[in-house]
N, CA, C and O atoms as a Tinker XYZ file with bonds, in Angstrom:
   324  protein
     1  N     49.263000  141.274000   13.671000    73     2
     2  CA    50.187000  141.484000   12.568000    64     1     3
     3  C     49.802000  142.746000   11.809000    63     2     4     5
     4  O     48.630000  143.113000   11.730000    81     3
     5  N     50.780000  143.378000   11.274000    73     3     6
     6  CA    50.558000  144.559000   10.455000    64     5     7
     7  C     50.284000  144.080000    9.034000    63     6     8     9
     8  O     51.083000  143.344000    8.455000    81     7
     9  N     49.146000  144.504000    8.474000    73     7    10
    10  CA    48.710000  143.943000    7.206000    64     9    11
    11  C     48.821000  144.885000    6.015000    63    10    12    13
    12  O     49.085000  144.438000    4.899000    81    11
    13  N     48.626000  146.165000    6.233000    73    11    14
    14  CA    48.677000  147.045000    5.069000    64    13    15
    15  C     49.577000  148.269000    5.331000    63    14    16    17
    16  O     50.143000  148.436000    6.411000    81    15
    17  N     49.677000  149.095000    4.313000    73    15    18
    18  CA    50.591000  150.244000    4.354000    64    17    19
    19  C     50.211000  151.245000    5.449000    63    18    20    21
    20  O     51.089000  151.795000    6.113000    81    19
    21  N     48.917000  151.484000    5.640000    73    19    22
    22  CA    48.485000  152.451000    6.661000    64    21    23
    23  C     48.854000  151.979000    8.068000    63    22    24    25
    24  O     49.211000  152.788000    8.924000    81    23
    25  N     48.768000  150.676000    8.301000    73    23    26
    26  CA    49.129000  150.165000    9.615000    64    25    27
    27  C     50.641000  150.292000    9.844000    63    26    28    29
    28  O     51.069000  150.600000   10.956000    81    27
    29  N     51.437000  150.062000    8.824000    73    27    30
    30  CA    52.883000  150.251000    8.948000    64    29    31
    31  C     53.204000  151.706000    9.268000    63    30    32    33
    32  O     54.078000  151.995000   10.085000    81    31
    33  N     52.488000  152.617000    8.614000    73    31    34
    34  CA    52.695000  154.043000    8.867000    64    33    35
    35  C     52.328000  154.393000   10.307000    63    34    36    37
    36  O     53.048000  155.133000   10.975000    81    35
    37  N     51.213000  153.860000   10.775000    73    35    38
    38  CA    50.788000  154.117000   12.148000    64    37    39
    39  C     51.807000  153.565000   13.146000    63    38    40    41
    40  O     52.148000  154.237000   14.120000    81    39
    41  N     52.287000  152.364000   12.910000    73    39    42
    42  CA    53.293000  151.765000   13.792000    64    41    43
    43  C     54.565000  152.612000   13.789000    63    42    44    45
    44  O     55.164000  152.829000   14.842000    81    43
    45  N     54.974000  153.082000   12.635000    73    43    46
    46  CA    56.186000  153.904000   12.539000    64    45    47
    47  C     56.021000  155.223000   13.294000    63    46    48    49
    48  O     56.923000  155.644000   14.017000    81    47
    49  N     54.873000  155.871000   13.125000    73    47    50
    50  CA    54.622000  157.147000   13.818000    64    49    51
    51  C     54.598000  156.931000   15.329000    63    50    52    53
    52  O     55.184000  157.715000   16.075000    81    51
    53  N     53.929000  155.879000   15.781000    73    51    54
    54  CA    53.862000  155.604000   17.215000    64    53    55
    55  C     55.242000  155.259000   17.781000    63    54    56    57
    56  O     55.561000  155.645000   18.906000    81    55
    57  N     56.056000  154.540000   17.017000    73    55    58
    58  CA    57.407000  154.208000   17.461000    64    57    59
    59  C     58.255000  155.469000   17.595000    63    58    60    61
    60  O     59.001000  155.616000   18.563000    81    59
    61  N     58.144000  156.384000   16.622000    73    59    62
    62  CA    58.900000  157.645000   16.689000    64    61    63
    63  C     58.451000  158.466000   17.897000    63    62    64    65
    64  O     59.285000  159.035000   18.602000    81    63
    65  N     57.142000  158.532000   18.142000    73    63    66
    66  CA    56.642000  159.271000   19.309000    64    65    67
    67  C     57.134000  158.637000   20.606000    63    66    68    69
    68  O     57.515000  159.345000   21.538000    81    67
    69  N     57.129000  157.320000   20.669000    73    67    70
    70  CA    57.610000  156.624000   21.862000    64    69    71
    71  C     59.094000  156.899000   22.101000    63    70    72    73
    72  O     59.504000  157.180000   23.228000    81    71
    73  N     59.889000  156.817000   21.051000    73    71    74
    74  CA    61.319000  157.085000   21.192000    64    73    75
    75  C     61.586000  158.538000   21.596000    63    74    76    77
    76  O     62.463000  158.800000   22.420000    81    75
    77  N     60.840000  159.475000   21.025000    73    75    78
    78  CA    60.996000  160.882000   21.390000    64    77    79
    79  C     60.622000  161.136000   22.836000    63    78    80    81
    80  O     61.323000  161.864000   23.540000    81    79
    81  N     59.528000  160.545000   23.288000    73    79    82
    82  CA    59.112000  160.710000   24.685000    64    81    83
    83  C     60.120000  160.069000   25.628000    63    82    84    85
    84  O     60.421000  160.620000   26.686000    81    83
    85  N     60.640000  158.910000   25.249000    73    83    86
    86  CA    61.641000  158.233000   26.082000    64    85    87
    87  C     62.916000  159.065000   26.180000    63    86    88    89
    88  O     63.473000  159.226000   27.266000    81    87
    89  N     63.374000  159.587000   25.061000    73    87    90
    90  CA    64.571000  160.434000   25.058000    64    89    91
    91  C     64.365000  161.655000   25.956000    63    90    92    93
    92  O     65.250000  162.000000   26.739000    81    91
    93  N     63.205000  162.312000   25.850000    73    91    94
    94  CA    62.918000  163.494000   26.665000    64    93    95
    95  C     62.918000  163.138000   28.148000    63    94    96    97
    96  O     63.493000  163.862000   28.961000    81    95
    97  N     62.273000  162.023000   28.504000    73    95    98
    98  CA    62.217000  161.616000   29.911000    64    97    99
    99  C     63.614000  161.341000   30.469000    63    98   100   101
   100  O     63.930000  161.756000   31.584000    81    99
   101  N     64.437000  160.657000   29.710000    73    99   102
   102  CA    65.790000  160.344000   30.174000    64   101   103
   103  C     66.619000  161.622000   30.291000    63   102   104   105
   104  O     67.393000  161.768000   31.237000    81   103
   105  N     66.467000  162.541000   29.349000    73   103   106
   106  CA    67.257000  163.784000   29.423000    64   105   107
   107  C     66.842000  164.632000   30.620000    63   106   108   109
   108  O     67.694000  165.243000   31.265000    81   107
   109  N     65.549000  164.681000   30.928000    73   107   110
   110  CA    65.100000  165.429000   32.109000    64   109   111
   111  C     65.558000  164.730000   33.382000    63   110   112   113
   112  O     65.965000  165.386000   34.341000    81   111
   113  N     65.493000  163.409000   33.393000    73   111   114
   114  CA    65.894000  162.631000   34.558000    64   113   115
   115  C     67.375000  162.861000   34.879000    63   114   116   117
   116  O     67.741000  163.002000   36.046000    81   115
   117  N     68.216000  162.900000   33.862000    73   115   118
   118  CA    69.650000  163.099000   34.082000    64   117   119
   119  C     69.987000  164.539000   34.450000    63   118   120   121
   120  O     71.013000  164.786000   35.084000    81   119
   121  N     69.144000  165.493000   34.064000    73   119   122
   122  CA    69.425000  166.905000   34.325000    64   121   123
   123  C     69.034000  167.323000   35.737000    63   122   124   125
   124  O     69.513000  168.346000   36.227000    81   123
   125  N     68.181000  166.558000   36.394000    73   123   126
   126  CA    67.724000  166.934000   37.734000    64   125   127
   127  C     68.605000  166.294000   38.802000    63   126   128   129
   128  O     69.182000  165.232000   38.566000    81   127
   129  N     68.718000  166.922000   39.976000    73   127   130
   130  CA    69.513000  166.319000   41.055000    64   129   131
   131  C     68.828000  165.069000   41.595000    63   130   132   133
   132  O     67.618000  164.895000   41.447000    81   131
   133  N     69.617000  164.203000   42.221000    73   131   134
   134  CA    69.046000  162.960000   42.733000    64   133   135
   135  C     68.156000  163.225000   43.936000    63   134   136   137
   136  O     68.304000  164.227000   44.635000    81   135
   137  N     67.234000  162.309000   44.159000    73   135   138
   138  CA    66.280000  162.434000   45.245000    64   137   139
   139  C     66.884000  161.853000   46.521000    63   138   140   141
   140  O     67.668000  160.907000   46.448000    81   139
   141  N     66.536000  162.398000   47.690000    73   139   142
   142  CA    67.049000  161.822000   48.940000    64   141   143
   143  C     66.439000  160.430000   49.166000    63   142   144   145
   144  O     65.420000  160.097000   48.561000    81   143
   145  N     67.049000  159.629000   50.021000    73   143   146
   146  CA    66.567000  158.256000   50.231000    64   145   147
   147  C     65.105000  158.173000   50.678000    63   146   148   149
   148  O     64.378000  157.279000   50.244000    81   147
   149  N     64.666000  159.100000   51.545000    73   147   150
   150  CA    63.271000  159.036000   51.986000    64   149   151
   151  C     62.313000  159.308000   50.822000    63   150   152   153
   152  O     61.188000  158.809000   50.820000    81   151
   153  N     62.741000  160.081000   49.852000    73   151   154
   154  CA    61.903000  160.319000   48.669000    64   153   155
   155  C     61.719000  159.055000   47.845000    63   154   156   157
   156  O     60.631000  158.793000   47.334000    81   155
   157  N     62.782000  158.273000   47.717000    73   155   158
   158  CA    62.685000  157.001000   47.001000    64   157   159
   159  C     61.766000  156.032000   47.734000    63   158   160   161
   160  O     61.005000  155.297000   47.105000    81   159
   161  N     61.837000  156.033000   49.065000    73   159   162
   162  CA    60.972000  155.143000   49.852000    64   161   163
   163  C     59.512000  155.542000   49.683000    63   162   164   165
   164  O     58.657000  154.680000   49.483000    81   163
   165  N     59.220000  156.825000   49.761000    73   163   166
   166  CA    57.843000  157.301000   49.588000    64   165   167
   167  C     57.348000  156.995000   48.176000    63   166   168   169
   168  O     56.209000  156.565000   47.997000    81   167
   169  N     58.181000  157.209000   47.195000    73   167   170
   170  CA    57.797000  156.930000   45.812000    64   169   171
   171  C     57.517000  155.443000   45.604000    63   170   172   173
   172  O     56.545000  155.083000   44.940000    81   171
   173  N     58.361000  154.577000   46.168000    73   171   174
   174  CA    58.154000  153.131000   46.047000    64   173   175
   175  C     56.869000  152.708000   46.754000    63   174   176   177
   176  O     56.110000  151.895000   46.227000    81   175
   177  N     56.623000  153.253000   47.940000    73   175   178
   178  CA    55.400000  152.912000   48.678000    64   177   179
   179  C     54.154000  153.361000   47.907000    63   178   180   181
   180  O     53.158000  152.639000   47.861000    81   179
   181  N     54.211000  154.533000   47.312000    73   179   182
   182  CA    53.068000  155.022000   46.531000    64   181   183
   183  C     52.840000  154.158000   45.298000    63   182   184   185
   184  O     51.695000  153.876000   44.943000    81   183
   185  N     53.916000  153.737000   44.645000    73   183   186
   186  CA    53.776000  152.888000   43.460000    64   185   187
   187  C     53.164000  151.542000   43.827000    63   186   188   189
   188  O     52.303000  151.035000   43.109000    81   187
   189  N     53.604000  150.961000   44.941000    73   187   190
   190  CA    53.040000  149.681000   45.387000    64   189   191
   191  C     51.579000  149.844000   45.766000    63   190   192   193
   192  O     50.755000  148.993000   45.430000    81   191
   193  N     51.246000  150.923000   46.457000    73   191   194
   194  CA    49.853000  151.176000   46.842000    64   193   195
   195  C     48.959000  151.332000   45.618000    63   194   196   197
   196  O     47.860000  150.779000   45.578000    81   195
   197  N     49.418000  152.074000   44.629000    73   195   198
   198  CA    48.624000  152.263000   43.404000    64   197   199
   199  C     48.460000  150.936000   42.669000    63   198   200   201
   200  O     47.379000  150.650000   42.154000    81   199
   201  N     49.501000  150.130000   42.611000    73   199   202
   202  CA    49.426000  148.826000   41.956000    64   201   203
   203  C     48.433000  147.906000   42.663000    63   202   204   205
   204  O     47.610000  147.265000   42.009000    81   203
   205  N     48.504000  147.837000   43.982000    73   203   206
   206  CA    47.584000  146.985000   44.743000    64   205   207
   207  C     46.148000  147.478000   44.594000    63   206   208   209
   208  O     45.235000  146.676000   44.397000    81   207
   209  N     45.943000  148.772000   44.686000    73   207   210
   210  CA    44.599000  149.330000   44.550000    64   209   211
   211  C     44.031000  149.080000   43.158000    63   210   212   213
   212  O     42.865000  148.711000   43.024000    81   211
   213  N     44.838000  149.275000   42.129000    73   211   214
   214  CA    44.373000  149.029000   40.764000    64   213   215
   215  C     44.027000  147.571000   40.535000    63   214   216   217
   216  O     43.000000  147.267000   39.927000    81   215
   217  N     44.875000  146.657000   41.015000    73   215   218
   218  CA    44.585000  145.223000   40.873000    64   217   219
   219  C     43.326000  144.846000   41.639000    63   218   220   221
   220  O     42.524000  144.048000   41.155000    81   219
   221  N     43.146000  145.405000   42.815000    73   219   222
   222  CA    41.945000  145.126000   43.600000    64   221   223
   223  C     40.686000  145.607000   42.906000    63   222   224   225
   224  O     39.676000  144.904000   42.899000    81   223
   225  N     40.732000  146.786000   42.327000    73   223   226
   226  CA    39.555000  147.299000   41.628000    64   225   227
   227  C     39.229000  146.485000   40.383000    63   226   228   229
   228  O     38.058000  146.259000   40.079000    81   227
   229  N     40.241000  146.049000   39.672000    73   227   230
   230  CA    39.996000  145.211000   38.499000    64   229   231
   231  C     39.432000  143.859000   38.931000    63   230   232   233
   232  O     38.538000  143.327000   38.273000    81   231
   233  N     39.948000  143.293000   40.040000    73   231   234
   234  CA    39.412000  142.033000   40.551000    64   233   235
   235  C     37.946000  142.191000   40.950000    63   234   236   237
   236  O     37.134000  141.308000   40.676000    81   235
   237  N     37.600000  143.305000   41.593000    73   235   238
   238  CA    36.202000  143.554000   41.945000    64   237   239
   239  C     35.324000  143.688000   40.710000    63   238   240   241
   240  O     34.176000  143.242000   40.712000    81   239
   241  N     35.849000  144.291000   39.669000    73   239   242
   242  CA    35.083000  144.429000   38.431000    64   241   243
   243  C     34.779000  143.054000   37.839000    63   242   244   245
   244  O     33.647000  142.788000   37.437000    81   243
   245  N     35.794000  142.173000   37.782000    73   243   246
   246  CA    35.560000  140.830000   37.254000    64   245   247
   247  C     34.615000  140.042000   38.150000    63   246   248   249
   248  O     33.762000  139.310000   37.650000    81   247
   249  N     34.754000  140.180000   39.466000    73   247   250
   250  CA    33.883000  139.477000   40.397000    64   249   251
   251  C     32.435000  139.916000   40.217000    63   250   252   253
   252  O     31.528000  139.086000   40.157000    81   251
   253  N     32.228000  141.218000   40.131000    73   251   254
   254  CA    30.865000  141.729000   40.003000    64   253   255
   255  C     30.241000  141.325000   38.674000    63   254   256   257
   256  O     29.040000  141.060000   38.609000    81   255
   257  N     31.040000  141.274000   37.620000    73   255   258
   258  CA    30.512000  140.851000   36.320000    64   257   259
   259  C     30.146000  139.371000   36.350000    63   258   260   261
   260  O     29.118000  138.972000   35.804000    81   259
   261  N     30.981000  138.561000   36.985000    73   259   262
   262  CA    30.739000  137.119000   37.036000    64   261   263
   263  C     29.517000  136.784000   37.886000    63   262   264   265
   264  O     28.801000  135.830000   37.582000    81   263
   265  N     29.267000  137.550000   38.942000    73   263   266
   266  CA    28.120000  137.299000   39.816000    64   265   267
   267  C     26.824000  137.881000   39.254000    63   266   268   269
   268  O     25.753000  137.614000   39.801000    81   267
   269  N     26.890000  138.668000   38.177000    73   267   270
   270  CA    25.691000  139.198000   37.552000    64   269   271
   271  C     25.241000  140.539000   38.096000    63   270   272   273
   272  O     24.128000  140.977000   37.805000    81   271
   273  N     26.082000  141.203000   38.883000    73   271   274
   274  CA    25.694000  142.496000   39.442000    64   273   275
   275  C     25.658000  143.601000   38.381000    63   274   276   277
   276  O     25.105000  144.673000   38.628000    81   275
   277  N     26.237000  143.352000   37.216000    73   275   278
   278  CA    26.267000  144.367000   36.168000    64   277   279
   279  C     25.095000  144.259000   35.199000    63   278   280   281
   280  O     24.982000  145.056000   34.268000    81   279
   281  N     24.227000  143.279000   35.413000    73   279   282
   282  CA    23.076000  143.106000   34.520000    64   281   283
   283  C     22.061000  144.211000   34.760000    63   282   284   285
   284  O     21.967000  144.736000   35.869000    81   283
   285  N     21.286000  144.576000   33.714000    73   283   286
   286  CA    20.253000  145.588000   33.912000    64   285   287
   287  C     19.158000  145.063000   34.844000    63   286   288   289
   288  O     18.908000  143.859000   34.909000    81   287
   289  N     18.521000  145.968000   35.552000    73   287   290
   290  CA    17.461000  145.580000   36.483000    64   289   291
   291  C     16.262000  145.044000   35.709000    63   290   292   293
   292  O     15.877000  145.589000   34.674000    81   291
   293  N     15.671000  143.949000   36.237000    73   291   294
   294  CA    14.480000  143.347000   35.627000    64   293   295
   295  C     13.444000  143.104000   36.709000    63   294   296   297
   296  O     13.770000  142.977000   37.889000    81   295
   297  N     12.224000  143.044000   36.295000    73   295   298
   298  CA    11.143000  142.787000   37.231000    64   297   299
   299  C     10.209000  141.738000   36.639000    63   298   300   301
   300  O      9.998000  141.693000   35.427000    81   299
   301  N      9.652000  140.895000   37.508000    73   299   302
   302  CA     8.682000  139.894000   37.069000    64   301   303
   303  C      7.258000  140.433000   37.106000    63   302   304   305
   304  O      6.333000  139.770000   36.637000    81   303
   305  N      7.075000  141.612000   37.651000    73   303   306
   306  CA     5.723000  142.191000   37.749000    64   305   307
   307  C      5.294000  142.733000   36.399000    63   306   308   309
   308  O      6.124000  143.156000   35.594000    81   307
   309  N      4.004000  142.716000   36.161000    73   307   310
   310  CA     3.460000  143.279000   34.930000    64   309   311
   311  C      3.198000  144.766000   35.123000    63   310   312   313
   312  O      2.966000  145.222000   36.243000    81   311
   313  N      3.234000  145.499000   34.059000    73   311   314
   314  CA     3.031000  146.939000   34.124000    64   313   315
   315  C      1.555000  147.233000   34.384000    63   314   316   317
   316  O      0.678000  146.566000   33.836000    81   315
   317  N      1.289000  148.229000   35.218000    73   315   318
   318  CA    -0.108000  148.634000   35.506000    64   317   319
   319  C     -0.602000  149.590000   34.432000    63   318   320   321
   320  O      0.164000  150.383000   33.886000    81   319
   321  N     -1.853000  149.505000   34.149000    73   319   322
   322  CA    -2.456000  150.410000   33.147000    64   321   323
   323  C     -2.919000  151.697000   33.767000    63   322   324
   324  O     -3.445000  152.564000   33.069000    81   323
């Protein structure tokens, strides 16, 4: 929840930036010629590949954290003088 005046200001500024970026993207998208069908297929395949790869890497991160592979190295040996 937004609690004070500064947070409302931040939300308003971010909303204006988001709307401006969205407007710019749509205007550029409409001004360019359409892509051939093979371009859409390649773009869709790349998006799916990036999504699968990102999900896999995040799953590996959670797996490694749960198994304790992210813990600092420790030793039971005593230090030599």
